[in-house]
C-alpha angles and dihedrals in degrees: 000000000000096000095237095139098034123212120310130350095300090058121190083199127137093256089063095050095043101038087237092290096301113182095013119122118217115197114208121197111197146114103294140303137243095226097190094063114124089237087072096052111133100210108144093004119135120224116273117272118275092253090069107115102166133107140226120225091198117084124265093265091061103039115063141152091299101045098036100163139027127170140157125229112195108132093112095034094058090060094042094049109036113216096030105145123224102265089214089195127034092247126138125172088206120098108239106084095039091048095050094044094050090046091056100042112351119154123244110283116181120213096028113163146137115232089339090303127119089020114186145087113314122213138160124244091262105029095179097046121106123244125222110186126205118187110214102147130068131205116262089004115063138221123312117221097220093050090050092052091047090051092049091052091048093048091054091049089048091059101254114167101197130024123209114195114178092177105125110206095021128079105295146092105276111101093217136251106257100097158149091060115091125256093023096119125126129201100036099161112129094229089063126077099229111205129204125194132250137175127259127224093255122105133182091220126211134155136212109218112200127207087251088066090249113139120207124190129233137137137261144185091182103083110155124208119256093010110178134224095237117132111234134197113276120216141167130218107267091201118064091331090239098094094237101130117071092189092056091048092048091050094053091049108233094173111148093001135119109238128201117220126196124224119269135049096082140320121319092239090065091044090054091057090049096051091043091056088049090057103258119156096206144352139224114203119201115213122225114275091241090065093066110189094343117112126189102197125201133190112262134193093243135033106294137174120192114208136188118260094255091053090048090057091054091051091049091049089053090049092053096048101040119079094207106021119193136179144177131204119230118197117204103173127219118349131179138200094054107183119248093031129184099039128170115270110241094227096049108118117243139216160246096131101236094192093055113011094186092063113077113227140222093043097204143344131233140170110309107145123089094347113179113218142137124300135166088241142326112274117238093359113152110216131203115245111288091006117143119238109249117248094208133061139169119248133176133210143086082279085072097046092048097066090046088063092041090055093047089049088054090054090052091047090055093048094044108028094171095055117110123232089256091052091052090048091049092049090053094047100043095050101050129132117244096181130070128229091282091058091248124123112277108273133222120228092264090062096253124117110278113246127230088255086066103037103027107198091346141260119336117260107188096187094055091043089061090070109022096160096218130029134192105231129201137177127211090254091060090069095060098076087042091057091047088051089057087059096248112162121250089251092054094046093047092049089055097047096041128161087034115093113283119259136209111223092203089065094049129081102244118233120223118221093248091057096054107110091243126156092238130046125215122191117196113215110188096178129048093227096048119130117215118201118197117202137132111284092223095221135100093268097064116124115277129207126203119209109226098159112141092231095041 
């Protein structure tokens, strides 16, 4: 979908032109890492470049030429959250940090899958890049701002080339997961690449076949072995409809039936255990209406199909009109080429950027729904006797789209080692796709065309970004008059640019947002009858383009 491998054996893909990110160091700030995961195997990896100045708090048998650094930052967190123990090592048995790290730069792992779905060889965006991990978040606590800033400073001193910060409301590059409402976006600073989330064209297909012969599509990671074609009684929870009360389900006798459960009242994994104890044969889970056609499937302890809200209403209508309703669940496995892909993820936070309205955010979108990547284990998964815990799982969020872009940025850095961070960002933003695989504009989950406050510049296209033609370049110093133009005080500006020499905003020519040499342009129209004229400003602050075309 991203064109990394190209077409055919001879490629033409981005991996060929970037040597898979070899020699580039990606710094990941997250909640801990499972260092022994096969995604961090160093077979075939060269040593890190000489500039690497970091350290690994694991022993030498754990750190290697793939995972070259691992540290914990908790000095501020231990005062903020009393009782937080020194983590000693940046380990976390949770999934997040391992998943994001392997997405950005995981090694090739054959046979990756989740419940025998999405079977194939897993790899990060930049499989030959090095990973330096910085633990800044702690389970059941969160991420402390001062520890994040300390880790960023340290990563830069260590020689990291690209930083991936899937930290939501903290400084970072993930847009956040509180969409689809407007003005919910985090991380709107122009020196960050703020990443929203979109779907891929892969589905874990399953169908609900009703007694009326109508077949309705959903998704499932709960495909049982030797599942029959027998139609079974269909029922709904007569309590709150959400399948949360085992006693209510027992009283209505759902033994051997397929039961439909509404959204709400807890996660579907817990509901599955409840209905199984009550005797159900299978379960249909209805997604929240706000999710539109997007499904985020999970493994369940009994045969389960998760369906969009609109499909759930059709099933409920059939239940109400049929005297003896029946259904069967049909499991179809992993399918690709889903029409209208990519589509906006419903949870992806949206602009406008309330802190700086003249800077369009998010900047870009990338895959963030049902992303398969490495984990220590699958949470709440019930295994058969002697079964091995899977080492891969699907997760969704802008935390998943963020490392995709970090990995692609590493590929560009390998191919163009002299490009600045701003040039790489510009190349990514000015070469995006704004149409889906049906050649229609990328859609939002309500079926309407997604706005720029959802997609930013559009969906990442790594192959086009390799040769963008022109880029909008910026240096760190260019942001100082921009900050002064936002009416930050001298103290605030100087705290941001430290250890650079302090500045006095009164002595600087302030830069308006529209004059910042940014890869996107936002015009604020406060009145419906306003007329906006676009022409070169004629002064030294006008936007500048740098020709980086290979033939130029």
